[in-house]
N, C-alpha and C positions, 0 to 999 in steps of 0.2 A: 466837414466830411471826416469820418473816422478812417483808421488805417486800412481796414478791409475795403471800404468804399474807394479809397485812393488807389489801392492795388488793383481792384477790379476795373476802375476807369482806365488805368494804364494798360491792363491786359486786353480789354475790349478794343482800345485804340490800336494796339499792336496787331490784334487779330484782324481788325478791319483792313489794315494795310496788307497783311499776309494773304487774306482771302482774295483781295481784288488787285493786288500788285504782283504777287508771287504765286499764290495757289488758292484755289477755291475748294470747298468741301465737296464730298461725293455727291454727284447728281446736280451740282450747282452750275449755272451758266457762267462762262467766262465773261468778264466785263466788256471785252472788245470783240467777241465772237458770237453773233446772234444765233448761229446754228449749232453751237457747241454746248456741252454741259459743264465740265469742270477742267481746271488746270491741275494736272497731277503733281504731286510733291516729289522732290528728289529723294533718292535713296539715302537713308540715314542710318549709320551704325550707332547703336546706343549702348551705354554701359549697363552692366548688370547690377551694380550697386551705386548709390548716390555719391559716395566719396571716391569711387574708382573710375577715372575717365577712360580706361581702356575698353574698347568695344567688344561685345560678345561675338563669337565666330562659330558657325556662319550665321549671319543675320540678314533677314529679308529686308526689302526696302521699306520706306515709310508708307503711310496709308495708301490704299488702292487708288490708282489714278482713274480719271475719266478722260474724255476724249480730247481735250486740248492740252498738249504738252507745253512746258516752258519754252521760251524762245530759243534756248540753246539745244533743244532736243528736236532736231529737224525731221519732220515727216517728209515723205516723198521719195523721189528717185535718188540714186547715188549709192555708194558703197560705204560700209561702216568702218570707222577708224582708218588705219593704214593697211589693213589686211585685204588684199584683192579678192580672196575667196571666202565664202561663208565658213565660219568655224565649224568643225565637226562636232557632233553630239558627244558630250563629255560627261563622265561621272554618272552614267546611267544606272539607276537602281532597278527598274523593271520596265517591261513593255506591256501594254494593254491593247487589245484588238489587233496585234501584229506580232510577227517574229521580229527579232532585232534588225534594225535598218541602219545604214550609214549613208551620209550624203554623197560619199564617193561612189557608192553602188547605185545611187539614184541619178548620177550624171546622165544627161539626156532628157530627163524629166524636169518639170517645174515643181519646186517645193515651196510650200508655205509653212513657215515655222510660227506657231502661235503660242506665246507664253501666257499661262493662265493658272488659276488656283480655284478650287471648287467652291469656296465660300465667297468669292468676289462677285458682287452684284454686277459690276461693270463687265466682267468676263461673261457672266450668264446672259447678259443682254446681247452679246455678239453671237451666241450659239446658233440662232436661226439662220444667220448669214453663212457661217462656216458650214453648217449642215447642207445648205442649199448649194454652195460651191462644190462640196464633196460629191453630192449627188449628180450635179451637172457635168463636172469636169474630171472626175477621177478616172474615167475610161478614155479621157482625151489627153492624159499625160500629166495631170496635177496630183501631187501627193501632199496632203495636209498632215503635218505632225504636230500634235498638241503637246507642248512641253509643260508638264504640270510641276511648277515650282512652288512649294507650300509656304504659306504665310504663318500657319500655326502648326505646332508639333503633331496634333491629331491628323492633319492633312498629309502627313508622311506615311500613314498606314495604307498599305496597298488595298485592303478590303474597303476602306472608306472611299478611295478614289474609284475603285471598280464600281461601287454602288452609285457614285455620282455620275460616272460615265453612262451607266445604264439608265439612271433616272432622266438624264437630259438627252438620251438617244444619240450619243456621239458614236459614229461608226468608223471614223478614221483612226490611224495609229496614235496612241498616247504613250509618252515616255515619262516616267517619274524622275524628276531632277531634284531628288531630296537634299543633296549636298550643294546645290547651286552651281554645279560644274558647268553646265551649258549656259546658264544665266550669266555667269561671270565671263565665259568665253565670248559671249556676244556683248559684254559690257552693258547688259540690259538693266533698266531701272524701273520698269513699269509693268503693271497688270491692267488690261491685256496689252500685248505688244506683238506686232506681226512683222516678219521678215520674209520677203518674197525673193526666192533664189532662182536664177535662170538655168537653162540647160547646161551651161558651162560651169556652174557652181558659184556665180557671182551674186551678191545681194544687190538687187536692182530697185527695190522699193521697200520702204518701211512705213509703218503707221503705229502710233502709240495711243492707246485708249479706245473709246468707242467712236463710231461715226466713220465717215468717208467710205461707206460700203460700196457705192457705185464706182467710185474712183478705184478702190482696191480691185473690184471685179474686172474693171476695164484693163487694169494692169495685168491681171491674171490672163485675160484673153490675149493681150498683146504678146506676153511671153510664150503662151502656148502656140500662137501662130508662128513664132520664131522656130519652133520645133517641127513646123510643117503640119501641125495638127489643125484640123478644120473646126471652127467654133461658130461659123456663120448661122448654122441651124439651131444654135442654143440661144434662148432668149436671155437678154441682159436684164437683171433685176433693177428696175429704176424706182422701186418703192422707197421713199425716204425713210430714214430712221425716226424714232419717236421725237415728238416736238416738245421743247421746253416751255413750260407755262410762262407767259410774258410777265406775270406778277413777280416772278423770281428775279427778272432783270431790274424791275423797278424798286426792289428792296434797297433801302438806304442804310449803309453801315453794317457793322457786325451784329447789331441787336436784332435785325430782322432778315439778315442775309441767309441764303440756303445753308443749313447746318452741315458742318464738315463731318467727316468720319470721326467717330469717337472710340478711342481704345481704352480698355479697362486695366490692362496689365501694367505693372510698374516699369517694365523695361521700356516701353514706348513713352511713358510719362516722364521718366528720368531723362531719356534722350531728348524729348521735345523741350523739357525744362532747360537743359544745358545747351542744346544745339539749335533749337528751333526746327522748322519755321513755325512761328506763332507760339502761343502759350500751351502748357500741358492740358490734358483733358480733365484732370482732377486738380482743383485749385489748391496750391500749397498753403495759402493763407486760411482757407476754410477747413482743410483737412491735413494739418501738419503730420498727424500720426501715419498717414498713408506713406509719407516719404521717410519716416524714421523707423518703420517696422516692416521692411520687405520680408516676405514669406511669413509674416506674423499675423495674428488676429487682432483686430481693433474694433472698438465700438464707436460707431459714427452717429452723428445727429444731423438731421436735415435742417439747414438754416431757414428754410421756409421760402425764401425768395430765390427763384431759379433764373439763370441767364442762359441765353442761347450759346451753344457750343461746349457745354460742360456737363459732367456727370455729378449727381448728388446721391448721397447714401443715408439710409436710416437703419440702425441695428448693427448686428455683429457680422463682420465680413473678414475673410482671409485675403490678404494682399498677395496675389500671385504674380509670377513673371509675365504671363500672358493673359491672365484673367483675374477678375474679382469673384470669389466664391462665397456664397452664403455659409456662415460658420456655425449654424445651429439649426435644430429642428424646432419649428414653431407650429402654432395651431390656428392662428387667425390672420395670417398674412401681414403681420405687424412690421416685418423688415422689408425694405424695398430699395430699388434703384430708380431714380427719377431724372428727368431731363426736360428742358424746354427746347422745342425744335421748330424750324420753319422748313417745310417741304411738302411734297405730295405723297411721299411714301417713306416708310421706315422699315428697316430690316435689322435683325439682331443675329449675331453668331453666338451660339451657346452649345454646351456639351453636356451629356448626361453625367459624366464623372462618376459612374458606377454602373451596376447591372440593371437597376430598376428605372423605368421612365418616371417622369414627374411633370406636374403642371406648373405653368407660370401664368398667374393672373395678370391680365393686361387691361389698363384703364387709360382713357383719353379724357383729359380735363376732369379726372376723378369719377368718371362714369364708364360703364361697360361700352365697348365699341358698338356702334350700330352696324347693320349689315352693309350699309353704304360706305362705312369707314374701314371695314375689315380687310386685312391682307388675306391671302389664300390659306395661310396656316392657322387662322383664328377659328376656334370652336366655341360652343356655348354650353354651359351646364343647365341643369333644370331650373336654377334660380335666375338664369339670364346673364350670368357672369361670363365675360369673354376671356378666353385663355388659349394657350398653345400647349400641346403635349410634346415634351422633349423625349425622344426615344433614340436619337442618333446625333452625332456631332455635325452640325451643318448650319447654314443660314436659314432663318425662319422669317417669313414675310408677315409683319404685324399690322401695318397701317397702309391703306390705299385710299387717298382722298380725291374728290372730284376737282379740287382746285388748290393751288398753293396757299398755305395759311400757317399760322403759328398755334401750337397747342402744348399742353403739359402731358407727358407720357410717363406712366409708372408701371414697373414690373415687380412682382413679388411672388415668392414661393415659400411654402412651408418646408420644403426639402433642403437638406444641407448639401445636396449634390448640385444645386442651382449655381451654374458657373457662366459668367458673361465675359466674352472676349471682345466684341466690338459691335458698334452700331453703324449702319450705312443708311444714306438717305437719297431720295430722288426728287427731281423737280419737273418731271414729265407730265404732260397733260393727261396721259392715259393711266396715271397713278403707279407706274412701274419704277 
């Protein structure tokens, strides 16, 4: 076995341990929780340069979590830390859907704090439940406050958040937490995360990630009844959340396990390389130039063989702090980003990086996606090629499969504005 093969073997072994002992990738089931999807990863500060171990500030947490937290992140009743009262909203940048609010002024009401960010697929999956609770209980004494704490710089722009709030039909108050003031006040580590505060200002219930929707609503009702508000005439939503494909549980080892979230920017990769958990998303033995040329342009060659959980490149790319950006204008989609994945759905976070929209051609196993495989953002040209039109910085839904399976995904664009931030995956039976 050559050096590359030995390194890959070690990395895959380490990744298998990290996925099923410590953390699973986005949308993946936890090994011991048949009703859950993934174990969220702990917040990790990462250095801006490979030789400088000092973390960047402020720095968001590691990849988006899903519904099962690590053992030390207790969901359920109880207060947070040693602080008997919920921390006040801190470092607010702006409000959306509301005039400025304070928790002190809301004493007497029940308050649900929901930490989210608009490109987070796990957050997006919780919106139907949040909207339902707002509609049913806002006039019974419940105030939901969505604390938007951004993962990427473009998510700090007010107009982008306003557009996302409108797109998803969120009517409750939203606060922009651009400098992580409220995030840090709550010692929060996850997207999404919910903190339920009673009429006296105490945190009585927490839940991190997706799921536990009926449990959360039952706690909302319990705290509302403590305010003497009547909820008996309001129907409890007992509809379960989406179901994980059983084939994802049967996956053996990292080679076929549900693909973790994949981050393209060097900041995440440096941090994961030095601090874990698991290996970086761009293999240093395959692409050493990625780690030696931060903020530089490098020409990459696809090694041909792709392994689950990693990104592969062909052509000229700029190594950015948060993203990999195509570094030249081409004519025949010759440069691309590729990966092998195991999931039922694939999403990508991309940005226009300019004034003009551009197309990303998307192939599955080197063929255009069929209608049965296509995510909601896929379009088709006259020749039958599948693509997405990027006209705003957001998450785009690429693949939605009828069953959990492994495939080769390739993204290419002729535009030099093509900029990839992250991929997220799902393992639900409905392809979400």
